[in-house]
N, C-alpha and C positions, 0 to 999 in steps of 0.2 A: 429748230424754236427750242427752247429750250422741254419745255415740257407745257401741260398745258396744267395745269397746277401752279399759280405764281402763286395764290399768294401762302402755298403748303409750304415751295420750297425759302419763300424768302421768308416765311417764318424759320424752317431750321437755320440755317446761316444767320438769321440775330440768333437766337437757340448758343450755334454753337461760338457765334462775337463773346457773347455775356458766359456759358458757361452753363452749369447743370445747379436747379438749387435742391436741396440734401431729401427733397420728394418728389423729382426726377428720378434723382440717382438710385432713392432708397427703391422705385419701383421701377428700375429697369432691368433687361437680363444681364445675367455676367459669363461675359468669354472667356477664358483663358484658353491656356496651348494655341497660341494666336502666329498667322502671320499678319502680315500686311504685303499686299494684293496688287496690283497695277492694270486696267484696264484701258486700255490703249498706250498714248505714251505718258500719260501725269494721272490719271484717276483713280482713286484710293480705294483699294475695303481690304473689307476683312475677312478672315477666315482663321475658325475659330472653334472646340469648343463650350455650347451655349449651354446655357441652365437657366430658370423661367422664360425661354420665346416666348410670345402672347399666342403667337401662332406657327409655327414652326414648331416642329414636337422632334425632329429628325436632333439628336447631342449635338452635329455640328452645322457651321452656320456659313453663308456670304452674303455678308453687308450689301445692304445698296449703295453706290457714294459717299462716301467720307470725307464730314464736314471739316473736325475738329477732331487733333489729337492728344489726348495732356494722359504717357499710361501712370507721368511718377503722382496726376495725381487719382492716378483707376478710372477714366470715362474718356469716350470719346458717343461724337454727335456722326451721326447718318444723319442721312437724306431721309428717314423712314421713325427714328431715333433714336436715344437714347442706352447708352452701354455701361454698365463697368467694368472695365477692366482687371486684368488676374493678374495675377503678380509674371507671368509666365509667357511672355512673348520671344516668342522664339524668330530668333536675331541671328540673320548670315554673318555674321561676326559681335558678337557681342562688346564686342572692346569702342568700338562704334558707336552706343547706346545713342550717346547726348547726342552728337554730331545728324544720326536719325532722324528725331527728334526734333531737333532744331531747322533740319532740311525739309523732314514731312511737312511742321508746322510752318513755314515759310511758303514752302508748295501751296498747302491747304487755305489757307487767308490768300494769293495769287486767285489762286480758282472761286473761293470766295467774292471775292473782288469783281474776276471774271466775271461769270453769271448773274450778279445782280446787276451791269451793267447788263447784261446779255437781254434781260428781263427790261431791263427797263428800257433802250432801246425798239424791244417785241411790241410792248405794253404801246409805245408812241405809232411804235407803225400800225399797229392794230387802229389808233383813237383817227389817223389820219384817213385810214378803209372809210374808215363809221362815221367819217365828218365828207368825205368826197360820191358816196356810194350812189347819192341820185344825181349825181357826174352824169355828161355821157361820154360810156370809154370810148376812149381813143383810137382810134383805127388801126385794122388789121391789117385792111385787105389792100393790096394796092387799086382794086380797080376803084375801092371803096374814095380813095385822095383825086 
C-alpha cells in the first residue's frame, strides 16, 4: 500500500500536473541552495535552505517526495506542499542543467502515473474485499477439506 491518505496523495498529484496558482506560490516556503536527492532507486526529494516553512524551524529541510519540479518557473510540488525555488540549484555539473531538468521531469511524470495506478488498484481491491466481507472464508486448513 502506498499511503493511507489516498485523497491527499491524489490531490498533490493533481496539483503537480496543473502547476501552482499565484496564491499557492505566494504562500509557499522558499528553498534555495538546494540539491535533489534520490531515495531508493528513483524517488526524488529536495534538500536545501528554507525560509517560511510552516512546521520546520530548522533552516535546512529535506522535503517529502517530489511530485513536480520546474526550476525555470521557480517552483516544486512535494507530497505535502508547494515550494518556491531559489536560483541556487546545487548541480554536480551545471552544464547538464537542461538535460537534468528534462530527465527529472520525465521521471516525476512516470512516478505520478505509477502512484495513481497503484492507488486505483488498491482502492479496487478494497472494494472487492468490502463486497465479499460476508462470504464464508476459504478454508486454509487441510483437515477442513
